[in-house]
Phi, psi and omega in degrees: 000300180287333180287334172292331183290328185274353173079047190291350184288348182269336181279161180288175194292324179289312173301324177294321181287330177286313185295320180297318178295318178297317186290325175297326175292314181294322185291318174309312180298312180297327175296316177297319181294319177297315181300320181292319184288321170302314178298316175289328172290323167306317182296313185295320181292318183295319177303312177302308173314311179291329179287325182288319179293326180291312182296320174303306181306314185287327175295316178297320179297318178289325179294321177296315170310311178297317177301322178294321182291322185294314179301321184289320178297327178292312184289322172293315177311307185300320190281330186273331176277135181278142183282345182280330187258111171291146182294132177243146179270322178221152182270323178272153173286165182295157184286136178256175184293324176304322173292331181283331171294320173296327179296316181296316178302318178288332176296309181299319183294319177294328177294309183304317188281315187269319176288341181280342183290000000 
């Protein structure tokens, strides 16, 4: 490669053989460097691939655990709630005017008892 750049075909035979030997050593060294760089690149790519696979695996595992907890919570809720009693928000019916009248009477009675002292 580098020998062709120098135009070795124009030199005499001794100079040509000397330069060919030098170029062969340089090209051989470059091939080793290329092989080392390729090996390092493959190692880095494999490490990144394994780390990405690990991240995906851990995310799927945590989603699985979350699903197991959700299913367990749903089953526990179904078992603890009795089916005969529907869920109620309030025990009493809304307040009517009759209840307010009784409240006024009770308030007047409390005022007479405790405020007169």
